[in-house]
C-alpha positions as CSV (number, residue, x, y, z in Angstrom):
1,M,131.5,110.5,124.6
2,R,131.0,109.7,120.8
3,L,131.3,106.0,122.3
4,K,129.3,106.2,125.4
5,N,126.7,108.0,122.9
6,K,126.8,105.3,120.8
7,H,126.3,102.4,122.9
8,L,122.9,104.7,124.7
9,D,121.7,104.3,121.0
10,Q,121.2,100.6,121.1
11,G,118.8,100.7,123.6
12,P,115.9,102.3,121.3
13,R,117.5,100.0,118.3
14,N,117.0,96.8,119.7
15,A,113.5,98.0,121.6
16,L,112.9,98.4,117.6
17,A,113.8,95.7,116.4
18,H,112.0,93.6,118.5
19,A,108.6,95.5,118.1
20,L,109.1,94.4,114.4
21,G,110.3,91.1,114.9
22,S,107.3,90.9,117.0
23,R,104.8,92.3,115.0
24,D,106.3,90.0,112.0
25,A,106.3,86.6,114.0
26,N,102.5,87.8,114.3
27,T,101.9,87.8,111.1
28,M,102.9,84.9,110.2
29,D,101.0,83.6,113.4
30,M,98.0,84.6,111.7
31,V,98.6,83.7,108.1
32,R,99.5,79.9,109.1
33,R,95.9,80.0,111.1
34,A,94.4,80.9,108.2
35,I,95.7,78.7,105.7
36,E,95.2,76.0,108.3
37,H,91.4,76.2,109.1
38,R,90.9,77.5,105.5
39,E,90.0,80.9,106.3
40,T,91.2,82.9,103.0
41,M,89.2,84.2,100.2
42,L,88.8,86.9,97.8
43,A,87.9,90.2,97.3
44,Y,87.3,91.4,93.9
45,Q,87.5,95.3,92.4
46,P,86.4,96.3,89.3
47,V,88.6,97.5,86.6
48,V,86.9,99.7,84.4
49,Q,87.2,101.1,81.2
50,S,88.5,105.4,81.4
51,A,86.3,106.1,78.4
52,D,83.2,104.3,79.6
53,P,83.7,103.7,83.3
54,G,80.1,101.8,83.4
55,Q,81.9,99.1,81.1
56,V,83.9,96.5,83.2
57,A,87.1,95.4,81.4
58,F,88.1,93.2,84.4
59,Y,87.6,92.8,87.6
60,E,90.6,91.8,90.4
61,G,90.6,88.7,92.7
62,L,92.9,89.8,95.5
63,I,93.2,87.2,98.7
64,R,92.3,88.2,102.2
65,V,92.6,86.0,105.2
66,L,90.9,86.2,108.2
67,D,92.5,86.7,112.2
68,E,91.3,85.1,115.3
69,T,88.1,87.5,115.5
70,G,86.6,87.0,112.3
71,R,88.0,90.4,110.8
72,I,89.1,90.3,107.0
73,I,93.1,91.9,106.9
74,P,93.5,93.1,103.1
75,A,97.0,91.2,101.4
76,R,99.2,95.2,102.0
77,D,99.0,94.3,105.6
78,F,100.7,90.7,105.4
79,I,102.2,89.9,101.7
80,S,105.4,91.3,102.6
81,T,106.3,89.7,105.0
82,V,105.7,86.2,104.0
83,E,106.6,87.0,100.5
84,E,109.5,85.5,100.6
85,T,108.2,82.0,102.8
86,E,106.2,79.1,102.5
87,Y,103.5,80.5,103.1
88,G,103.1,82.7,100.7
89,R,103.4,80.0,98.3
90,L,100.4,78.2,99.8
91,L,98.4,81.9,99.0
92,D,99.6,82.1,95.6
93,C,98.0,78.0,95.8
94,I,95.0,80.0,97.0
95,A,94.7,83.1,95.0
96,L,94.6,81.1,92.1
97,E,92.9,77.9,92.8
98,K,90.0,79.9,94.0
99,G,90.0,82.1,90.9
100,L,89.9,79.2,88.6
101,N,86.1,78.0,90.0
102,E,85.0,81.2,90.4
103,L,86.1,81.6,86.2
104,A,84.8,78.6,85.9
105,A,81.7,79.1,87.6
106,T,81.0,82.3,85.2
107,P,81.3,81.9,82.0
108,G,81.1,85.6,80.9
109,L,84.1,86.9,83.6
110,R,87.3,87.4,82.7
111,L,90.0,87.9,86.1
112,S,93.1,89.1,87.4
113,I,95.6,86.8,90.1
114,N,98.0,88.5,91.3
115,M,101.5,85.8,91.8
116,S,105.0,86.0,92.9
117,A,107.5,85.2,90.3
118,R,109.1,82.7,93.5
119,S,105.8,80.5,92.5
120,I,106.7,80.0,89.0
121,G,108.9,77.1,90.4
122,Y,106.3,75.2,92.8
123,K,105.0,72.8,91.3
124,K,101.8,73.0,93.4
125,W,100.8,76.5,91.3
126,M,101.7,75.0,88.5
127,R,99.5,71.4,89.4
128,I,96.7,74.0,89.9
129,L,96.8,75.7,87.1
130,Q,97.2,72.8,84.8
131,R,93.6,71.5,86.0
132,G,92.0,74.3,85.8
133,L,92.7,74.5,82.2
134,S,92.1,71.5,81.5
135,N,88.8,71.1,83.0
136,D,87.7,73.9,81.3
137,P,88.9,74.9,78.2
138,T,88.1,78.7,78.0
139,V,88.9,79.6,81.5
140,G,92.9,80.4,80.0
141,E,91.7,83.2,77.7
142,R,90.0,84.6,80.7
143,L,92.7,84.1,83.0
144,I,94.9,87.2,83.9
145,L,97.8,86.8,86.3
146,E,99.6,89.8,87.5
147,I,102.9,89.9,88.7
148,T,104.7,93.1,90.7
149,E,108.0,95.0,89.1
150,S,110.0,94.2,91.8
151,S,109.0,90.3,91.9
152,A,109.9,89.9,88.1
153,M,113.0,92.1,87.7
154,T,114.1,89.3,90.8
155,I,114.2,86.7,88.0
156,P,113.9,88.3,84.2
157,E,115.2,85.8,82.5
158,L,112.9,83.3,84.1
159,V,109.4,85.9,84.4
160,T,110.0,85.8,80.2
161,S,110.0,82.0,79.5
162,F,107.3,81.7,81.6
163,M,105.3,83.9,80.5
164,R,105.8,82.5,76.5
165,D,104.7,79.3,77.5
166,L,101.0,80.2,78.7
167,Q,100.5,83.0,76.6
168,Q,99.9,80.0,74.0
169,Q,97.6,78.1,76.6
170,G,95.7,81.9,75.9
171,I,97.2,83.7,79.1
172,S,97.3,87.6,79.7
173,F,100.0,88.9,81.9
174,A,100.1,91.9,83.8
175,M,103.1,94.0,85.0
176,D,101.9,94.8,88.1
177,D,102.7,97.8,90.6
178,F,104.6,99.8,87.5
179,G,106.7,102.6,88.8
180,A,107.8,101.2,91.7
181,G,110.1,99.2,90.7
182,Y,113.2,98.9,88.9
183,T,113.2,97.4,85.8
184,A,115.7,97.9,83.3
185,L,115.0,98.5,80.4
186,R,116.9,95.9,78.6
187,H,114.5,93.5,80.5
188,F,111.7,95.2,79.7
189,K,111.8,95.0,75.9
190,D,112.3,90.9,77.0
191,F,109.5,91.0,78.7
192,S,105.9,90.4,77.1
193,F,103.4,91.4,79.1
194,D,99.9,92.2,78.0
195,I,99.2,94.9,80.2
196,L,100.8,97.6,82.3
197,K,99.7,98.8,85.4
198,V,100.7,102.0,86.7
199,D,101.8,102.3,90.7
200,G,98.8,104.2,92.5
201,Q,101.4,106.4,93.6
202,F,101.8,108.3,90.6
203,V,97.7,108.2,89.8
204,T,96.6,109.4,93.5
205,G,95.8,113.2,93.1
206,I,97.7,113.9,89.8
207,A,95.1,116.1,88.2
208,H,96.8,118.6,90.6
209,D,100.4,117.4,90.1
210,P,102.3,117.8,86.5
211,D,105.4,116.3,87.9
212,N,103.3,112.8,87.5
213,Q,101.0,113.8,84.4
214,V,104.3,114.1,82.8
215,L,105.6,109.9,84.1
216,V,102.2,108.6,83.6
217,T,102.1,111.0,80.1
218,A,105.9,109.1,79.4
219,M,104.4,105.5,81.2
220,H,101.9,105.1,78.8
221,A,104.3,105.8,75.9
222,I,106.3,102.9,76.9
223,A,103.3,100.8,77.1
224,E,102.2,101.9,73.6
225,Q,105.5,101.1,72.3
226,F,105.4,97.6,73.2
227,D,101.6,96.9,72.5
228,M,100.4,97.0,76.2
229,F,96.8,97.8,77.4
230,T,97.6,100.2,80.6
231,V,95.6,100.0,83.8
232,A,96.1,103.2,86.4
233,E,95.8,102.0,90.0
234,R,94.4,103.9,92.7
235,V,91.7,106.1,91.7
236,E,90.3,107.6,93.7
237,T,88.7,111.1,92.7
238,A,86.2,112.3,89.4
239,E,89.4,114.6,88.4
240,D,92.1,112.3,88.8
241,A,90.1,109.4,86.6
242,A,89.1,112.5,83.9
243,C,92.7,113.5,83.8
244,L,93.6,109.5,83.4
245,E,91.3,109.4,80.4
246,R,92.9,112.9,79.0
247,I,96.6,111.2,78.9
248,G,94.9,108.2,77.1
249,I,94.9,105.2,80.2
250,D,92.9,102.0,79.1
251,C,91.4,101.8,82.1
252,L,90.9,102.8,86.0
253,Q,90.8,101.1,88.9
254,G,89.9,102.3,92.3
255,Y,87.5,103.3,95.2
256,F,86.1,106.1,92.7
257,F,84.6,103.2,91.0
258,A,84.2,100.4,93.6
259,A,86.4,99.2,97.0
260,P,87.3,95.2,96.4
261,T,84.2,93.5,97.8
262,V,84.0,89.8,99.0
263,R,80.5,89.7,97.5
264,P,81.1,90.1,93.8
265,P,78.0,91.6,91.7
266,W,77.4,87.7,89.8
267,R,77.0,85.9,92.2
268,D,74.2,87.0,93.9
269,H,72.3,90.0,95.4
270,A,73.0,90.4,99.0
271,P,74.6,93.5,100.0
272,E,78.2,93.5,99.3
273,K,80.6,93.3,101.7
274,T,83.6,95.5,101.7
275,A,87.2,94.6,101.9
């Protein structure tokens, strides 16, 4: 009877696997189409100073694609599916190129762009970067490259040497989603990130969560020890913002201050379209 029940369970499991496979295939097709038709863009979200939220420290440029209806699709809906594929590398190239163009066109802008550690050895990505740096020597010191903690840990030694080479050209690096991955302390000591971004799961609701207050305080202490600037992601309330400022977090990012928009304030005065 136990064996029979086991076989009976295969139906729902197979149906789930089929549904997940179909979803991933549809996502991949959407991304492929967006890349082929150049229906990609960056949405910009400010990172503000915690002590003076009216002052923007820098903006993060977040990759977006359009589906066949023209709807803007945020990265969270497709990035995990394409991260390890060629499309993931191409999206990193597109995001970097768009970010470099924006930096070149806006002299006072400081901008962070996301990348996967898997793109480090991707020749097209590096060609785009070197072309952008050679076209405008001020771009490097205004560019921040964000690498997620989990991505950095896939090839820590390569990430370390890659960062040191580019930091010599003025580029800064941020460890994104810190706390969501599993950074070994021995690798953390070797990394030379300039910015540590605390993952939003520890930030949202922190004003009423003593456990997360302790954890974020510890993360801040680690960042201070290694001379890293701290940013809290996914700040959604005034109470959370005040709590994070008391802890000592340098900068805050989230919907409480502004949603990502494809119409950044420096470009024109048209109504903003959130994304």
